[in-house]
Phi, psi and omega in degrees: 000328180294320180292324179295320180290328176293317178297321180297317180291326175293318177300316179296318179297314179296317179299317179297316179296319177297316179299313179297321177299316178297319179297315180298315179298316180299315181296318178297315178296320179298312180297322179296318178294322178295317178298316179296321178294317177300314179298319180295317179293320177296318180295318179295319179297316179295320179296319177296319181296312183285333174296315177298314185290322178296323176296319179296321180300317186270345185253347184232166178277348186094181178221127350296165186300325179257049185296155172215183185298333184271341184234004186293133172250318176226132182271131175216145184254350187286157174262226180286339180243143177296149176067008172246107186272139178267130179300324181300320180286322178297317181293327173298317179298319182297338180272350181290146172296138184303314180296320178295313180298319179298319180290323179291335178268006179059042180243030180302137180084000179234159176256153179210162170218156178224130176230144172239121188240132173289116185282339179287311183263358183051050184238133177286120178275316181219145179216131185213148173104199181277105186269016176268029184290343181299330180264004183284142172260152181060038177287131174245126183234133178243137178244131175236132177269141186202182174238140176255124181268106179260024177073342175252333180200167175260127182258116175298126187219171170228140177257124177252128175237117179243138182224141175206166177245128179286000000 
């Protein structure tokens, strides 16, 4: 009878250890899934934000319409027509301080770059921001097709806006 009670206590101990092991594995898997879900939601939120903002850049004049570095609230490159970007507004943007532009684009704590590329000649017309994006992880890039009005002709172009967090 004494040996049976010793075996019973060993069985209970092993069962308890297996149960605790399952609990530890379950909690670790749960935490890993929650982290992945959080990362996915943050990435989706950022993608929606930059999608909205890139759309705003090519479709609106900004606010106020004749914005400059001292009064800009929202940056926009369009003229009287959507998707036709004015060089004067793009060049005003190029003179803005990077930190200031990032805050006006509501991207504090994130890095960004903006490129406007002539799609016919595959030539970069304008490039702004943190251009070290090649080594960035979790880079989100949005492309908008537009026309750049250089006063003599309309240049078919694409606007690339890339955002990531260091």
